[in-house]
C-alpha positions, 0 to 999 in steps of 0.5 A, a space after each residue: 377741774 384743773 386737770 380736766 381743763 389741761 386735758 381739754 387744752 392738750 387735746 385741742 392743741 393735738 387735734 389742731 396740729 394733726 389737722 394742720 399737718 394733714 392740710 400741709 401734706 395735701 397742699 403740695 398736690 394742689 394747683 392754685 389760682 389767685 390774684 396778686 391782691 385782694 382789693 384793686 382800685 378802679 382802673 388798676 391792672 389785676 394779675 391772675 396767677 396759676 401755680 402748679 404746686 403738684 408733682 405732675 404736669 397739668 394741661 391748660 385747654 388754651 393759652 388763656 383758659 380763664 374768665 372774669 365774672 362779677 357778682 350781681 345779686 346772688 348770681 355771677 355774670 361773665 364780664 370778660 373772657 380773653 382771646 386765646 390761642 387754641 393750643 394745649 398748654 402744659 404747666 410743669 410741677 412748680 411752675 406758674 402762669 400769669 395773666 393781666 386783666 385791664 378791668 375792661 369788659 368784653 366790649 372794652 369798657 371799664 368795669 364798675 366796682 364790686 365783687 369779682 372772681 377769676 375762674 379757670 378749669 384745669 384737669 376738670 377741676 374748677 379753680 376760683 380766685 375772688 377779689 374786689 374792685 373799689 373806687 379810688 381811696 377818697 381818704 388819701 385825696 381828702 388828706 392831700 386837699 386839707 394839706 394844700 388848704 393849710 399851706 395856702 392859709 399859712 402863706 396868706 397869714 404870713 403875707 398879712 403879717 409881713 404887710 401889716 407889720 412891715 414898718 415895725 419890722 423895718 424899724 426893728 431892723 434899723 434898731 438892730 443895726 445900731 446895736 450891732 
């Protein structure tokens, strides 16, 4: 039984190594689309990055051949398509292009929170980069709120103690001067 388990583990490790080697061999020939983050706050700029990890120059249809879509139920709806120069744009091997989206729709309005994707077609291949837009983190704001409240309460208690025991503190100060 022990030999069978060792054999199974060895086979699993070998298969994993072979698959990861094949995967890494294929990866340099890819053109990748990604964003600089996976989750953005509302209003935060989204950076869309195209990387040419292939060994050939790829050609983009125009200077900004991407669009942003939002998931609405099970469908994707276009929310923004940039205005772009209609010129074929080469991207050399090892090169990259970056675009910044301000989270505004085609009419200039701030988009709502949700699941989004950037889409770009290069050499008849559709590339997608998925990301989310979420409301600002209320947890951080709440912690700051409680810190401010704690400081205010501490100041109030300190002022109360000083006013309440002012006479005692003055007499203690006088007694200390006598001893010094």
